[in-house]
MIDOPA-220357 format. One record per atom (N, C-alpha, C): z, x, y; residue in three letters. Coordinates in steps of 0.02 Angstrom, whole numbers, plus 32768, in hexadecimal, padded with zeros to 4 digits. Each point is the difference from the previous one (the first is absolute). Example, Ala and Ser with C-alpha at 12.3 -4.5 7.8 and 13.67 -1.06 7.14 Angstrom:
% residues 2
818682947EE4ALA;80007FD3803BALA;8000802D803CALA;7FDC7FEE8035SER;8003802A803BSER;80257FD98037SER;
//
This chain:
% residues 226
9DBAD5064C41UNK;7FC17FEC7FE1UNK;800A7FC17FD7UNK;7FD67FCC8008UNK;80077FC37FD9UNK;7FFE800D7FB5UNK;802A7FDD7FDBUNK;8005800C7FB8UNK;7FC47FE67FD9UNK;7FD77FD6801EUNK;7FC77FE47FDBUNK;7FC08027800AUNK;8004803C801DUNK;7FC4802A8007UNK;7FE780157FBCUNK;7FC17FF57FF2UNK;7FE080117FC1UNK;7FDA80428008UNK;800C802E7FD3UNK;7FDC80408001UNK;7FCE80027FC7UNK;7FC1800C8011UNK;7FCC80057FCDUNK;7FE780487FFCUNK;8006801E7FC5UNK;7FE280407FF2UNK;7FB87FF07FE9UNK;7FD08006802DUNK;7FBB7FEF7FF2UNK;7FDC80407FEBUNK;7FE780027FC3UNK;7FEA803E7FE2UNK;7FB97FF97FE4UNK;7FD78032800EUNK;7FBF80037FDFUNK;8009801F7FBAUNK;7FD87FE97FD1UNK;8003801C7FBCUNK;7FEF804B8001UNK;801280237FCCUNK;7FF180477FFAUNK;7FB6800D7FF5UNK;7FEE80408002UNK;7FBA80157FF6UNK;7FE57FE77FBDUNK;7FC07FF07FFEUNK;7FE17FE77FC3UNK;7FCC80317FE6UNK;7FE27FEF7FC8UNK;7FCD802B7FE2UNK;7FC08002802AUNK;7FF87FD1802FUNK;7FC57FFF802BUNK;800E80168048UNK;803F800F8010UNK;801180128045UNK;7FD680398019UNK;7FF980357FD8UNK;7FDC803C8016UNK;7FB57FF48007UNK;7FE67FCC7FDFUNK;7FB87FF38001UNK;7FEB7FD5803BUNK;802F7FE48026UNK;7FF27FD8803BUNK;7FD07FC77FEFUNK;80107FDA7FCCUNK;7FD77FC67FEDUNK;80237FBF8016UNK;7FD87FCD800EUNK;801B7FBF800FUNK;801C7FE27FBFUNK;80417FF47FFFUNK;801F7FE77FC3UNK;80377FCF8010UNK;7FF47FD58032UNK;80337FD08014UNK;80137FD07FC9UNK;7FCF7FDF7FE2UNK;800D7FCF7FCCUNK;7FFC801D7FBAUNK;7FEB80407FFBUNK;7FFB80217FBFUNK;804580167FEAUNK;80117FF27FC1UNK;804380107FE7UNK;800280497FE9UNK;800C802D802FUNK;800080487FF3UNK;804880177FF1UNK;800A80287FCCUNK;804580177FF1UNK;80178038802DUNK;804280098004UNK;801B80398023UNK;7FEC80417FDDUNK;7FF880358027UNK;7FF880427FE3UNK;8045801E7FF3UNK;8002803A7FDFUNK;804080227FF5UNK;801F80128044UNK;7FD680138030UNK;801880108043UNK;80207FC2801FUNK;7FE07FC67FF8UNK;801B7FC3801DUNK;80437FEC7FE1UNK;8008800B7FBFUNK;80407FF17FE0UNK;8037802E801AUNK;7FEF8040800BUNK;8032802E801AUNK;80137FEE8048UNK;7FCF7FEA8028UNK;800F7FE98044UNK;80317FC57FFDUNK;7FF37FD27FD3UNK;802C7FC57FFAUNK;804580137FE8UNK;8005802F7FD1UNK;804180167FE8UNK;802A80208038UNK;7FDF80278029UNK;802480208037UNK;80177FCC8034UNK;7FD77FCF800CUNK;80147FCB802EUNK;80387FD77FE2UNK;7FFD7FF47FBFUNK;80367FDB7FDEUNK;804380248008UNK;7FFF80427FF9UNK;803D80278009UNK;80197FFA8047UNK;7FD280008030UNK;80137FFB8046UNK;80207FBC8010UNK;7FE97FCC7FDFUNK;801A7FBC800EUNK;80377FEB7FD0UNK;8013802C7FD2UNK;802F7FED7FCCUNK;80447FEB801BUNK;8013801A8039UNK;80417FEE801CUNK;80007FC5802FUNK;7FC57FE2800BUNK;7FFB7FC6802CUNK;80127FC07FDAUNK;80207FD08021UNK;80147FC27FDEUNK;7FC67FCF7FF8UNK;7FD080117FD8UNK;7FC57FD77FF4UNK;80117FC87FD0UNK;7FEE7FC28011UNK;80117FC77FD6UNK;7FC47FE37FDBUNK;7FC280128014UNK;7FC57FE47FE0UNK;7FC5802F800CUNK;7FD180007FD1UNK;7FC480298005UNK;7FC37FD47FF2UNK;7FD17FFF8030UNK;7FC47FD77FFAUNK;7FC2802D8002UNK;7FCA7FE87FE3UNK;7FC280287FFFUNK;7FC37FD47FFBUNK;7FC9801A8017UNK;7FBE7FE47FF1UNK;7FF880017FB4UNK;7FD97FD27FE4UNK;7FFA7FFC7FB7UNK;7FD480367FE1UNK;7FDF802A8028UNK;7FD680347FE3UNK;802980377FDFUNK;7FE380207FCEUNK;802580307FD8UNK;801F80398026UNK;7FDD801B8032UNK;8019803A8025UNK;803D7FEE802AUNK;80027FC3801AUNK;803A7FEB8027UNK;803B7FEE7FD2UNK;7FF17FDF7FC9UNK;80367FEC7FD2UNK;8021803F7FE3UNK;7FD880327FECUNK;801E803C7FE4UNK;802A80258034UNK;7FE68005803DUNK;8027801F8036UNK;80417FDB800AUNK;7FFD7FBD8002UNK;803C7FD8800AUNK;803180077FC7UNK;7FE880067FC3UNK;802C80087FC7UNK;802780418005UNK;7FDF80358016UNK;802280408009UNK;80357FFA8037UNK;7FF07FDD8036UNK;802F7FF78037UNK;803B7FD37FEDUNK;7FF37FD07FD3UNK;80347FD07FECUNK;8031801C7FCEUNK;7FED80347FDBUNK;8029801A7FCAUNK;804780148016UNK;800880278037UNK;804580138013UNK;802C7FC48011UNK;7FE27FC88013UNK;80257FC58014UNK;80087FCD7FC7UNK;7FE180107FC7UNK;80037FD47FC5UNK;7FE67FBA8011UNK;7FC77FFE8022UNK;7FE27FC18014UNK;7FBD7FF67FDEUNK;7FED7FC27FF7UNK;7FBD7FEF7FE7UNK;7FD07FFC803CUNK;7FC1800D7FF3UNK;7FCD7FFB8033UNK;7FE37FB98000UNK;7FFD7FE2803BUNK;7FE37FBE8008UNK;7FBE80078025UNK;7FCB7FE07FE8UNK;7FBF8007801FUNK;7FF17FC6802FUNK;7FD9800F8034UNK;7FE97FCE8030UNK;7FB6800C800DUNK;7FD67FD07FEFUNK;7FB880098005UNK;7FE9800D8048UNK;80237FE58031UNK;7FEC800A8045UNK;800380488016UNK;8023802B7FDCUNK;800880468013UNK;7FC9802D7FE5UNK;7FD07FE47FDAUNK;7FCC802B7FE3UNK;7FD3801E8036UNK;7FD980317FEAUNK;7FD48025802FUNK;7FC27FD78011UNK;7FE180138038UNK;7FC27FE18016UNK;7FCA800B7FCBUNK;7FD97FCD7FF3UNK;7FC880067FD2UNK;7FC180158026UNK;7FDD80327FE6UNK;7FC380188020UNK;7FC17FE27FE0UNK;80097FCE7FD6UNK;7FC67FDD7FE4UNK;7FD1802F7FDBUNK;7FC07FFD8011UNK;7FCF80287FDBUNK;8005804A800FUNK;802B8014802FUNK;800B8047800DUNK;803180217FCFUNK;80247FD87FDBUNK;8034801B7FD5UNK;7FE780387FD3UNK;802780367FFFUNK;7FF5803D7FD7UNK;7FC6802B801AUNK;7FE37FEE803AUNK;7FCD802B801EUNK;8020802F8032UNK;7FE2803A800BUNK;8018802D8034UNK;7FE77FE88044UNK;801E80198035UNK;7FEC7FED8043UNK;7FB68011800CUNK;7FEB803A7FE8UNK;7FBA80158009UNK;7FD17FD17FDBUNK;80137FEB7FC4UNK;7FD67FD27FDAUNK;7FFA7FBD8023UNK;80367FE8801EUNK;7FFE7FC18024UNK;7FD28006803DUNK;800780368025UNK;7FD7800A803CUNK;7FB680037FEEUNK;7FF0801C7FC7UNK;7FBB80077FEBUNK;7FE57FBE7FE3UNK;80287FDD7FDAUNK;7FE97FC47FDDUNK;80047FC1802BUNK;80347FFA8028UNK;800A7FC5802AUNK;800A80168049UNK;7FCE801B8020UNK;8009801C8044UNK;80157FCC8033UNK;7FE57FC27FFCUNK;80137FCD8031UNK;80497FEE7FF8UNK;80157FF27FC2UNK;80467FEF7FF4UNK;802F80388015UNK;7FED803D7FF0UNK;802A80398012UNK;80098006804BUNK;7FCA7FF88025UNK;800480068049UNK;802A7FC8801EUNK;7FF87FC37FE5UNK;80277FC7801AUNK;804A80087FF1UNK;800F801B7FC6UNK;8046800B7FECUNK;80208036802BUNK;7FDC8035800EUNK;801B8035802AUNK;800E7FE68046UNK;7FD77FD28018UNK;80087FE58043UNK;803B7FD08005UNK;80087FD67FCDUNK;80367FCF8001UNK;80167FEE7FB9UNK;802E80277FE3UNK;80167FF37FBCUNK;80307FC67FFBUNK;80137FE3803AUNK;80307FC97FFFUNK;7FDF7FBE7FF1UNK;7FC57FF2801EUNK;7FDF7FC07FF5UNK;7FC580047FD1UNK;7FE7803D7FF4UNK;7FC780087FD3UNK;8018800E7FB9UNK;7FDB7FE57FD0UNK;800D800D7FB9UNK;7FBF800F7FDCUNK;7FFE80317FD4UNK;7FC4800B7FD7UNK;7FF67FC77FD0UNK;7FC47FF97FE6UNK;7FF17FCA7FD1UNK;803280027FC6UNK;80207FC77FF4UNK;80307FFB7FCAUNK;8045801B800FUNK;80098019803EUNK;8040801F8012UNK;80277FD88033UNK;8034801F801AUNK;802C7FE08030UNK;7FFD80238044UNK;800C7FDB8034UNK;800A801C8042UNK;804980128009UNK;800E80298033UNK;8046800E8010UNK;80267FC18013UNK;7FDD7FD28020UNK;801F7FC08013UNK;80167FD97FC3UNK;7FD67FFF7FCCUNK;80117FDC7FC3UNK;803D801F7FDEUNK;800480428001UNK;803980237FE2UNK;80407FEE8026UNK;7FFC80028043UNK;803A7FF08029UNK;80187FB97FF2UNK;7FD07FD27FF7UNK;80107FBA7FF6UNK;80277FF37FC0UNK;7FF9802C7FCFUNK;80277FF77FC2UNK;803C802E7FFDUNK;7FFB803D801CUNK;803580317FF9UNK;803A7FF28030UNK;7FF17FEC803DUNK;80367FF58030UNK;802E7FC77FEBUNK;7FE67FC67FECUNK;802E7FCB7FE8UNK;802980167FC4UNK;7FE280297FD3UNK;802580187FC6UNK;803B802C8015UNK;7FF5802B8031UNK;8036802B8018UNK;80367FD98024UNK;7FEB7FD3802CUNK;80307FD88025UNK;802B7FD57FD1UNK;7FE27FE77FCBUNK;80257FD87FD0UNK;8038802A7FDFUNK;7FF280407FF3UNK;8033802B7FE4UNK;8039800B8031UNK;7FEF80068041UNK;803480068033UNK;802D7FC27FFFUNK;7FE07FC67FFBUNK;80277FC17FFFUNK;802D7FFC7FC2UNK;7FE8801B7FC8UNK;80267FFD7FC2UNK;803980327FFFUNK;7FFE8033802BUNK;803180367FFCUNK;8021800F8044UNK;80207FCF801FUNK;8022800F803FUNK;803880327FF5UNK;7FFF80368028UNK;803580327FFCUNK;7FF980317FC6UNK;7FCB7FFC7FD9UNK;7FF7802B7FC6UNK;7FD2803B800EUNK;800380327FD4UNK;7FCF80377FFEUNK;7FD37FF57FC4UNK;7FBE7FFD800CUNK;7FD27FF67FC8UNK;7FC780338004UNK;7FE3800E7FC7UNK;7FC6802C7FFBUNK;7FC27FD57FF5UNK;7FCB80108025UNK;7FC07FDD7FF9UNK;7FCA80367FF9UNK;7FDD7FFF7FC8UNK;7FCC80337FF2UNK;7FBC7FDF8005UNK;7FD6801A802DUNK;7FBE7FE3800BUNK;7FCD80388006UNK;7FCD7FF58029UNK;7FC5802C8002UNK;7FF080168048UNK;7FD480318004UNK;7FF080208040UNK;7FE87FCE8035UNK;7FCA7FDD7FF2UNK;7FE57FD18032UNK;80307FC7800DUNK;801D7FE57FCBUNK;802D7FC78007UNK;803C8012802DUNK;801D803A7FF5UNK;803A80148029UNK;7FEB800A8048UNK;7FC78020800CUNK;7FEA800B8045UNK;7FF27FBE8024UNK;7FE57FD07FDCUNK;7FF37FBF801DUNK;80427FDB800FUNK;803080057FD3UNK;80417FE1800BUNK;8021801E803EUNK;800080428006UNK;801F80208039UNK;7FDC7FEE8041UNK;7FBE7FFC7FFEUNK;7FDB7FEC803CUNK;80157FBC8017UNK;80087FD27FD1UNK;80137FBC8012UNK;80487FFD801AUNK;802E80207FDDUNK;80467FFE8012UNK;800E80218043UNK;7FDB80358010UNK;800D8027803CUNK;7FD27FEE803AUNK;7FD17FD37FF5UNK;7FD47FEA8036UNK;7FC980318011UNK;7FEA80297FCFUNK;7FC8802D800BUNK;7FBE7FDA7FFAUNK;7FCB801C801DUNK;7FBE7FE37FF7UNK;7FEB800A7FB7UNK;7FFB7FCA7FD8UNK;7FF280087FB9UNK;7FBB801C7FF2UNK;7FD27FFB8031UNK;7FBD801C7FF5UNK;8002804C7FFCUNK;8038801E8016UNK;800680488002UNK;8030801A7FCAUNK;80107FD77FCFUNK;803480147FD1UNK;7FED803F7FD9UNK;7FC080097FF1UNK;7FEB803B7FDBUNK;8002803F802BUNK;7FF57FF98041UNK;7FFF8039802DUNK;804680148017UNK;802B7FCE800AUNK;8040800D8021UNK;803B800C7FD1UNK;7FFB7FEB7FC2UNK;803880067FD2UNK;7FEA80227FBFUNK;802D80277FE2UNK;7FF280207FC1UNK;80377FEF7FCFUNK;7FF280097FC0UNK;80317FF77FCBUNK;7FF180317FC8UNK;802A80327FF7UNK;7FF880307FCBUNK;80197FE37FBEUNK;7FEC801C7FC7UNK;801A7FE87FC0UNK;804C80057FFEUNK;80217FCC7FE7UNK;80497FFD7FFBUNK;802380068043UNK;7FDE7FEE8036UNK;801E80048043UNK;80357FCA8007UNK;803680128023UNK;80377FD2800DUNK;7FFD7FE78048UNK;80027FBE8008UNK;80077FE08041UNK;803F7FD57FFDUNK;80247FFB8036UNK;803B7FD58003UNK;7FF87FCE8038UNK;80057FC17FF0UNK;7FFB7FCA8032UNK;80427FD97FFDUNK;80207FFA8039UNK;803E7FD98005UNK;7FF07FBE8022UNK;80127FC97FDEUNK;7FF27FBD8019UNK;80417FE08019UNK;80027FF28041UNK;80387FDA801BUNK;7FFE7FB87FE7UNK;7FC37FE77FF8UNK;7FF47FBF7FE2UNK;7FB680017FEAUNK;7FE67FCC7FE1UNK;7FBC80037FE6UNK;7FC9800D8033UNK;800D7FF88041UNK;7FCB80098031UNK;800C803C802EUNK;803880237FF8UNK;800F8039802BUNK;800D803E7FD6UNK;7FD280308004UNK;8003803B7FD6UNK;80008040802BUNK;801F80347FE5UNK;800380408022UNK;7FED80367FCEUNK;7FCE802A8010UNK;7FEB80377FD5UNK;802F803B800BUNK;802680127FCDUNK;803280348005UNK;7FE880427FE3UNK;7FD27FFE7FD0UNK;7FE3803D7FE2UNK;7FB87FF07FECUNK;7FD38031800BUNK;7FB97FF47FF2UNK;7FE1803A7FDAUNK;7FDD7FF07FCAUNK;7FD6802F7FDAUNK;802580417FF1UNK;803E7FFA7FEAUNK;8029803B7FF3UNK;7FF680197FB8UNK;7FF280407FFAUNK;7FF6801E7FBEUNK;802C803E7FF7UNK;803980028023UNK;802B803B7FFBUNK;801B800A7FB9UNK;7FFF7FCB7FD8UNK;801780067FBAUNK;7FD080297FD5UNK;7FC4800F801AUNK;7FD4802E7FDBUNK;802280427FF4UNK;802B8015802FUNK;8026803E7FF7UNK;803E7FF27FD6UNK;802480347FEFUNK;803B7FF87FD5UNK;80367FD5801FUNK;800980078043UNK;80347FDA8022UNK;7FDE7FD58035UNK;80007FBF7FF7UNK;7FE07FD3802FUNK;802B7FF4803DUNK;7FE07FE88034UNK;80237FEE803EUNK;80327FC87FF2UNK;803880028023UNK;80327FCB7FF7UNK;7FE37FBD8016UNK;80157FCB7FE0UNK;7FEA7FBD8012UNK;80217FEE8043UNK;7FDA7FEC8032UNK;801E7FEF8041UNK;802C7FC27FFBUNK;803580018028UNK;802E7FC78002UNK;7FE07FC58023UNK;801C7FC57FF5UNK;7FE97FC58023UNK;800A8009804BUNK;7FCF7FEF802AUNK;800980088048UNK;803A7FD5801AUNK;8029801F802BUNK;803B7FDC8019UNK;800A8005804BUNK;7FD9802A8022UNK;800B80098048UNK;7FBE80058026UNK;80047FF38041UNK;7FC68005802DUNK;7FC67FD57FE7UNK;80117FC37FEBUNK;7FCE7FD27FE6UNK;7FF57FC78030UNK;7FC97FDC7FF8UNK;7FF27FC7802BUNK;80317FC77FF1UNK;80067FD2802EUNK;802F7FC97FF9UNK;7FF27FD47FC3UNK;7FBF7FF87FF1UNK;7FEF7FD57FC7UNK;801A801D7FBFUNK;800580457FFCUNK;8019801E7FC3UNK;804C7FFA7FFCUNK;8022800D8037UNK;80487FFF8000UNK;801C7FB98001UNK;
//
């Protein structure tokens, strides 16, 4: 396996005080709940033996706090990157799905049909999120050849990043991909343009003993990887 392969532990923040209410809170700075902090602590224990050299996060409070918990075993500071923040829902922020459907029926229907190119008034489309988040992630890969780094972001942002990196239809990102609170994804980058998804939406750390971290792929790979 090439020594310059970069491994990114791409993680969604833990559960927040609004998670159970199913409200649009992409740009709203919602704090972690006690449950979310415990999820992050368990994931931190699971990753404590990994040779992590840097921890990055979206600048919102829920991601920064999650990242701080993950960074503690490694004695690292959290560095923020604005491109990793969550999608903004504009005037839908802090409303429930039912309230949006009732108050803005046209916008709601258009968003359900195509959340990638449509944006509610004052909000962002999935395309706009990808345009800022993907360059931010790729820049971290360039800065850390051969390193293991933690990147803490958000549900929609992570799903859009994975859709782009893996060549999925981004218009279907909400239907085809999920991200649980404090979910662990592992992406191995052979170089800034060639990525391999090694682990997806894993929450085995919710239990007392989490699943072992998979090793870097070394066999039965395509020629471009080897």
